[in-house]
ZATOR-64414 format. One record per residue (C-alpha): residue in one letter; residue number from 0; x, y, z. Coordinates in pm, 1 decimal. Layout:
! ZATOR-64414
res,n,xx,yy,zz
a,NUM,X,Y,Z
...
This chain:
! ZATOR-64414
res,n,xx,yy,zz
m,0,-1009.6,935.3,-172.1
a,1,-1016.3,714.0,106.4
i,2,-717.5,621.5,301.3
r,3,-739.8,313.2,508.3
n,4,-564.5,190.0,829.0
i,5,-278.6,-55.2,768.7
r,6,-274.8,-324.7,949.8
e,7,61.5,-400.3,1152.1
i,8,252.2,-709.6,1285.6
g,9,62.4,-838.4,1590.5
d,10,-241.9,-783.5,1393.3
d,11,-352.4,-1204.7,1371.1
i,12,-556.5,-1108.1,1024.7
l,13,-175.6,-1061.0,863.9
f,14,-150.7,-1461.3,966.2
k,15,-433.7,-1556.3,770.9
v,16,-469.8,-1701.6,419.0
s,17,-708.0,-1458.7,211.2
k,18,-993.7,-1573.1,-15.9
e,19,-1052.4,-1631.5,-362.9
v,20,-1259.5,-1337.8,-515.4
t,21,-1544.9,-1455.1,-719.5
m,22,-1722.1,-1167.2,-790.9
i,23,-1658.4,-798.8,-836.9
t,24,-1887.1,-565.7,-633.9
p,25,-1915.1,-207.7,-559.2
r,26,-1742.5,-263.6,-232.3
t,27,-1483.5,-455.6,-428.6
k,28,-1424.2,-162.3,-654.9
i,29,-1417.8,80.8,-362.0
l,30,-1149.9,-130.1,-183.7
i,31,-926.7,-138.6,-476.6
k,32,-946.5,247.9,-538.3
d,33,-875.6,292.0,-141.9
m,34,-606.1,38.0,-138.8
l,35,-440.5,235.3,-462.8
d,36,-507.1,584.5,-247.9
t,37,-368.3,442.1,57.7
m,38,-53.3,298.6,-108.2
y,39,27.7,606.7,-286.6
e,40,-45.2,830.8,30.8
i,41,221.1,647.6,241.1
d,42,459.2,612.9,-65.7
g,43,436.4,193.5,-76.7
v,44,538.3,-12.6,-358.7
g,45,261.8,-257.4,-311.4
l,46,-26.6,-316.5,-70.9
s,47,-250.6,-625.0,-37.6
a,48,-607.0,-620.0,112.3
c,49,-524.1,-793.2,421.7
q,50,-296.5,-495.5,502.7
v,51,-613.9,-274.3,529.0
g,52,-817.6,-579.5,712.5
v,53,-983.6,-713.7,421.8
l,54,-916.9,-1095.4,370.5
k,55,-946.4,-1098.2,-2.5
r,56,-682.4,-1204.3,-266.9
i,57,-601.5,-830.2,-406.4
f,58,-317.5,-660.0,-439.6
v,59,-226.3,-338.8,-583.6
v,60,151.4,-272.5,-691.1
d,61,360.2,2.9,-845.8
a,62,722.3,-1.9,-864.0
g,63,762.0,293.8,-1063.5
n,64,774.1,110.1,-1399.8
e,65,705.3,295.1,-1732.9
e,66,366.3,131.0,-1733.0
p,67,111.0,454.4,-1688.2
e,68,-123.6,253.0,-1430.6
p,69,-32.5,74.5,-1145.2
y,70,-122.8,-282.6,-1171.4
v,71,-423.5,-433.6,-970.1
l,72,-383.9,-833.6,-925.8
i,73,-663.9,-1033.2,-811.2
n,74,-616.7,-1394.4,-732.2
p,75,-288.1,-1379.8,-841.3
r,76,-55.2,-1702.0,-896.5
i,77,291.7,-1732.6,-1002.5
i,78,314.1,-1971.6,-1311.4
e,79,696.9,-1907.0,-1364.0
s,80,991.9,-1799.4,-1183.0
n,81,1351.8,-1771.5,-1258.9
g,82,1673.4,-1633.2,-1131.1
e,83,1765.5,-1476.5,-805.6
q,84,1826.8,-1141.8,-639.6
t,85,1925.8,-1052.9,-296.0
g,86,1819.7,-738.3,-137.4
n,87,1687.2,-492.4,140.8
e,88,1309.5,-530.7,179.5
g,89,1082.6,-327.1,401.9
c,90,698.1,-390.1,492.5
l,91,411.5,-107.0,568.4
s,92,278.7,-359.6,783.7
v,93,654.8,-411.4,995.9
p,94,710.6,-8.1,1023.0
g,95,1063.6,56.4,1074.9
k,96,1224.8,-236.7,1017.4
h,97,1368.2,-417.3,664.7
g,98,1605.5,-699.3,640.9
t,99,1770.5,-889.9,361.4
v,100,1561.0,-1110.0,161.7
t,101,1615.0,-1342.8,-154.0
r,102,1332.2,-1362.7,-429.8
p,103,1313.7,-1482.4,-772.6
n,104,1477.8,-1208.6,-1014.8
y,105,1162.0,-1265.0,-1281.7
v,106,776.6,-1391.0,-1245.5
k,107,505.5,-1461.7,-1472.6
v,108,203.8,-1412.8,-1267.4
l,109,-156.3,-1498.7,-1378.3
a,110,-412.4,-1279.5,-1238.9
y,111,-761.8,-1115.3,-1293.3
d,112,-804.8,-732.8,-1352.7
e,113,-1096.5,-513.1,-1181.6
k,114,-1351.4,-692.0,-1442.8
l,115,-1241.8,-1033.9,-1377.0
k,116,-1078.9,-1075.0,-1700.0
p,117,-766.2,-1243.7,-1671.2
y,118,-434.2,-1156.5,-1782.3
e,119,-57.2,-1252.9,-1740.7
l,120,219.9,-1004.5,-1623.9
e,121,587.3,-1071.5,-1645.7
a,122,789.1,-892.1,-1413.5
t,123,1145.9,-835.1,-1325.0
e,124,1364.4,-693.1,-1065.2
l,125,1151.2,-453.1,-795.8
l,126,837.4,-514.9,-967.9
a,127,899.3,-897.9,-925.0
r,128,1010.1,-865.5,-580.6
a,129,691.4,-651.1,-468.1
i,130,466.1,-930.4,-655.0
c,131,637.6,-1207.6,-478.9
h,132,603.5,-997.1,-135.3
e,133,220.6,-905.6,-178.8
l,134,162.1,-1269.3,-268.3
d,135,329.5,-1389.4,30.0
h,136,56.0,-1146.0,214.1
l,137,-241.3,-1308.0,82.0
d,138,-89.6,-1659.8,186.4
g,139,-91.1,-1498.7,547.6
r,140,291.8,-1487.3,561.2
l,141,548.1,-1172.4,617.1
y,142,860.8,-1082.8,487.1
i,143,993.5,-1149.4,792.8
e,144,1014.6,-1507.1,784.6
r,145,1218.7,-1485.5,497.2
v,146,1479.9,-1239.4,638.8
e,147,1818.3,-1369.6,613.7
g,148,2048.6,-1265.0,943.2
e,149,1898.2,-1006.3,1147.5
l,150,1598.9,-796.1,1111.2
r,151,1717.8,-421.5,1130.9
d,152,1600.9,-75.8,1212.3
n,153,1542.5,148.9,942.7
t,154,1787.7,403.1,1084.4
e,155,2063.7,159.8,1057.2
a,156,2003.3,185.5,649.6
s,157,2022.0,546.0,622.1
e,158,2392.8,513.4,837.9
d,159,2481.3,246.9,607.7
d,160,2431.4,477.2,284.9
e,161,2645.4,753.3,470.3
e,162,2938.2,511.2,482.4
């Protein structure tokens, strides 16, 4: 198990567009395993390769759905979206903050698995939000660019919950 360091806001790599994956190498397999280990270690819902310093179009996500395994998405792209959801969103690369973001409530994604076999994934609610969030990372964007209103400290969220 290898836990990688999370790149935080201020690191230029978070604002660069990630490169397509054309082949799965042993290093790519290690990267994916490390990303999963890192995501679970820090209780994340998703993690993009750029967040651990690698500019490849890969992210992992586990929104606590009923699937037995987390999703690994390589070279993902949204081919359909519908509806709208607005809610709080945070990011491992922007620690201690959250903000209100509107995303599609449904997405259909075309991606490749760890063997570069194509597959489609349909997602709603939290999983759809997480996929859109991680896809933004691959395009060099942070959720803070989409925040409606002010970016808030996470301590404000726990105070709001108490009211």
